[in-house]
C-alpha positions as CSV (number, residue, x, y, z in Angstrom):
1,M,9.2,295.5,66.5
2,A,8.8,299.1,66.2
3,D,10.6,299.9,69.2
4,C,13.3,297.5,68.4
5,E,13.7,299.2,65.0
6,K,13.9,302.8,66.6
7,E,16.3,301.7,69.1
8,E,18.7,300.2,66.5
9,A,18.4,303.0,64.4
10,Q,19.4,305.4,67.3
11,N,22.5,303.2,68.2
12,L,23.6,303.1,64.5
13,Q,23.1,306.9,64.5
14,L,25.0,307.2,67.8
15,E,27.8,305.0,66.1
16,F,27.8,307.2,63.0
17,E,28.5,310.1,65.2
18,W,31.2,308.6,67.0
19,V,33.0,307.5,63.9
20,L,32.8,310.9,62.3
21,R,33.9,312.9,65.4
22,K,36.6,310.5,66.9
23,E,37.5,307.7,64.3
24,V,37.9,309.6,61.3
25,H,40.5,312.0,63.0
26,A,42.0,309.0,64.9
27,V,42.7,307.1,61.5
28,V,44.0,310.2,59.5
29,S,46.4,311.1,62.3
30,Q,47.7,307.3,62.0
31,L,47.9,307.6,58.3
32,H,49.8,311.0,58.5
33,A,52.2,309.2,60.8
34,I,52.7,306.4,58.4
35,L,53.0,308.9,55.5
36,V,55.6,310.9,56.9
37,E,57.6,307.6,57.9
38,C,57.3,306.7,54.2
39,G,58.3,310.2,52.8
40,R,61.5,310.3,54.7
41,R,62.8,308.0,51.9
42,F,61.8,310.4,49.1
43,P,63.6,313.6,48.3
44,A,59.9,315.1,47.3
45,C,59.1,314.7,51.0
46,S,62.3,315.3,52.6
47,N,65.8,316.5,52.6
48,D,67.3,313.5,54.2
49,A,66.8,311.1,51.5
50,S,68.6,313.4,49.0
51,H,71.7,313.3,51.1
52,R,71.8,309.5,51.7
53,Q,74.0,307.6,49.2
54,E,74.1,304.0,48.7
55,K,76.2,301.7,46.5
56,F,74.9,298.8,44.7
57,M,76.0,296.1,42.3
58,L,73.8,295.1,39.3
59,S,75.0,292.0,37.5
60,A,74.0,288.7,36.4
61,L,75.8,285.9,34.4
62,P,79.4,286.7,33.5
63,E,78.6,287.5,29.9
64,Q,75.8,289.8,31.0
65,P,76.1,293.6,31.7
66,K,77.5,294.6,35.1
67,C,77.8,298.2,37.0
68,V,78.4,299.5,40.5
69,I,76.1,302.6,40.9
70,T,75.8,304.8,43.6
71,L,72.0,305.8,44.7
72,A,71.0,308.8,46.2
73,G,67.2,309.1,46.6
74,D,65.9,309.5,42.9
75,S,69.2,310.2,41.3
76,I,72.1,307.9,40.4
77,T,74.9,310.0,41.0
78,H,77.7,307.7,40.1
79,A,78.1,304.5,37.8
80,E,80.8,302.0,36.5
81,I,79.3,300.5,33.5
82,N,80.7,297.2,31.7
83,L,79.0,296.0,28.6
84,R,80.0,293.0,26.8
85,V,78.3,293.2,23.1
86,Q,78.4,290.5,20.6
87,R,79.4,291.8,17.1
88,Q,81.8,290.1,14.5
89,Q,83.5,289.4,18.0
90,V,82.8,290.0,21.5
91,V,83.4,293.7,22.5
92,T,83.5,295.4,25.6
93,Y,82.4,298.9,26.4
94,R,82.9,300.9,29.5
95,T,81.1,304.0,30.5
96,T,80.3,305.9,33.6
97,I,77.7,308.3,35.1
98,Q,79.4,311.3,37.1
99,A,78.0,313.5,39.9
100,E,78.0,316.4,37.8
101,S,75.2,314.8,35.5
102,P,73.0,312.1,37.2
103,W,70.9,309.7,36.0
104,R,67.4,310.7,37.1
105,L,65.0,308.0,38.1
106,Q,61.7,309.4,37.1
107,Q,59.4,306.8,38.8
108,I,60.7,307.6,42.2
109,Q,60.6,311.2,41.4
110,D,56.8,310.8,40.8
111,A,56.2,308.2,43.5
112,G,57.4,311.0,46.0
113,N,55.1,313.8,44.3
114,H,52.3,311.6,44.7
115,L,53.0,310.6,48.1
116,Q,53.6,314.4,49.1
117,Q,50.0,314.9,47.8
118,A,48.5,312.4,50.2
119,I,50.5,313.9,53.1
120,V,49.2,317.6,52.3
121,H,45.5,316.0,52.0
122,T,46.0,314.5,55.6
123,E,47.3,317.8,56.9
124,A,44.7,320.0,55.4
125,I,42.3,318.2,58.1
126,D,42.0,320.4,61.1
127,K,42.1,318.0,64.0
128,D,39.1,320.0,65.6
129,Y,36.9,320.0,62.5
130,M,33.7,318.2,63.0
131,F,32.5,316.3,59.9
132,K,29.0,316.2,59.2
133,S,28.4,313.7,56.6
134,S,29.8,310.4,55.2
135,E,29.8,312.1,51.9
136,E,32.3,314.4,53.1
137,V,34.8,311.8,54.6
138,L,34.5,309.7,51.6
139,Y,35.6,312.7,49.5
140,I,38.6,313.1,51.2
141,L,39.6,309.6,51.7
142,G,39.1,309.3,47.9
143,N,41.7,311.9,47.5
144,I,44.1,310.2,49.7
145,L,43.7,306.8,48.2
146,G,44.1,308.2,44.8
147,A,47.5,309.9,45.7
148,L,48.7,306.5,47.6
149,Q,47.5,304.4,44.7
150,R,49.5,306.6,42.1
151,A,52.4,306.5,44.4
152,R,52.4,302.6,44.7
153,T,51.6,302.1,41.0
154,S,54.6,304.5,40.0
155,L,57.0,302.1,41.8
156,I,55.3,298.8,40.8
157,V,54.6,299.4,37.1
158,P,57.5,300.8,35.1
159,R,56.6,303.1,32.1
160,K,57.0,301.4,28.6
161,K,59.2,303.4,26.3
162,T,60.1,302.6,22.5
163,I,63.7,302.1,21.5
164,D,63.7,305.3,20.1
165,D,62.6,306.9,23.3
166,L,65.3,305.3,25.1
167,M,68.0,306.1,22.6
168,R,66.9,309.6,22.6
169,S,66.7,309.9,26.6
170,R,68.2,312.7,28.1
171,N,69.6,310.3,30.5
172,M,71.7,308.8,27.9
173,K,73.6,312.4,27.5
174,S,74.8,311.4,31.3
175,L,77.2,308.7,29.9
176,V,81.0,309.5,29.7
177,P,82.1,308.4,27.2
178,N,78.9,308.1,25.0
179,L,78.0,304.6,23.9
180,P,77.7,303.8,19.9
181,E,74.4,304.7,18.3
182,D,73.1,301.1,18.3
183,L,73.3,300.5,22.0
184,A,71.2,302.1,24.5
185,I,70.8,301.4,28.3
186,S,68.1,302.2,30.7
187,F,67.6,302.0,34.6
188,Y,63.9,301.5,36.0
189,V,62.3,300.5,39.0
190,Q,60.1,297.6,39.4
191,S,58.7,297.1,42.9
192,H,61.7,296.9,45.2
193,K,64.2,296.3,42.6
194,L,66.3,298.5,40.4
195,V,66.8,297.3,37.0
196,F,69.7,297.9,34.6
197,A,68.8,296.9,30.8
198,V,71.0,297.2,27.9
199,Y,69.5,297.4,24.2
200,Q,71.3,296.7,21.2
201,L,70.0,297.4,17.6
202,T,71.1,294.9,14.9
203,N,70.3,295.1,11.2
204,V,69.3,291.7,9.9
205,Q,68.6,291.9,6.1
206,G,67.3,295.4,6.2
207,T,65.2,294.9,9.3
208,M,65.9,296.5,12.4
209,K,65.7,294.3,15.6
210,F,67.0,294.6,19.0
211,D,68.2,292.1,21.8
212,T,68.2,293.2,25.5
213,H,69.9,292.0,28.6
214,Q,69.4,293.3,32.0
215,A,70.5,292.8,35.7
216,E,69.0,293.7,38.8
217,C,69.3,294.3,42.5
218,S,67.0,294.7,45.8
219,I,66.9,298.5,47.2
220,P,66.0,297.9,50.8
221,W,64.3,301.4,51.4
222,L,62.2,300.8,48.3
223,N,61.0,297.7,49.9
224,E,60.3,299.6,53.2
225,A,58.4,302.3,51.3
226,L,56.2,299.9,49.5
227,V,55.4,298.2,52.9
228,L,54.4,301.4,54.3
229,L,52.4,302.5,51.4
230,T,50.5,299.1,51.4
231,V,49.7,299.7,55.1
232,A,48.4,303.3,54.5
233,L,46.2,301.9,51.5
234,Q,44.7,299.3,53.7
235,L,44.2,301.6,56.7
236,C,42.4,304.0,54.4
237,Q,40.6,301.8,52.6
238,Q,39.2,300.0,55.9
239,L,38.0,303.4,57.1
240,K,36.2,304.1,53.7
241,D,34.7,300.5,53.8
242,K,33.3,301.7,57.2
243,I,32.0,305.0,56.2
244,G,30.4,303.4,53.0
245,V,28.1,301.3,55.3
246,F,26.8,304.4,56.9
247,S,26.7,306.3,53.5
248,Q,23.7,303.8,52.8
249,Y,21.8,305.8,55.1
250,K,20.9,308.9,53.4
251,D,19.0,310.4,56.2
252,F,22.2,310.2,58.5
253,T,23.5,313.7,59.5
254,V,25.6,314.7,62.6
255,G,22.9,315.9,65.3
256,M,19.9,314.4,63.9
257,R,17.8,311.7,65.3
258,V,15.9,309.5,62.9
259,A,13.3,306.9,64.1
260,S,13.7,304.4,61.3
261,P,16.7,304.9,58.7
262,V,15.7,303.0,55.5
263,P,18.7,301.7,53.4
264,Q,18.4,303.2,49.9
């Protein structure tokens, strides 16, 4: 029985060393390729995205807001916006966004910045470096995973803002002409969709209330980016889980042979 345990321990040790010397580098190289491909879609990671302009229409029902936008990376560089607002009667407002004062989409900027951090973490690992412990690898994978999770969350979960924040937003100053003070608009990302929302403040017997209407459209390159981020997260998590199994054996270090490692 002791011989079987010794042989099993030696086999585990050999597998552990192979994972540290070969598999970690192979996965990091694969991760880097996926992240660079994903990064091509973000201005923070690539100059290509900042030059690619695409036109989209966001509309819902006929009485709902409608706008046609030109999206270039993390900026709406042009928009034609039509709003139908109920006052004593229905009033239509038209406003635009011009190229000299683009509407910045902070979520895409944030996602690109976090993605760039993940790319930097993968590039910091020299392909000839010899890892010596599971803790060393887990620390690096933790940094990459954290950056990727923040990038994905930036696109999936919009930041909540108060109506005051929306109305005082610097992006509202991009509109030509300005909207009345009781109206605000916002553009935000939710997963692969760009959402256009209109907020109208009304004074009801001294109490301020607001109504909201929205339209949306799917942005194909955002969907591609989310797919690549998800693949990278799964790949990174799988390697972390595998290394985590070896980390149970506290005596494992590269180059050491142990007779019978005991899980802690």
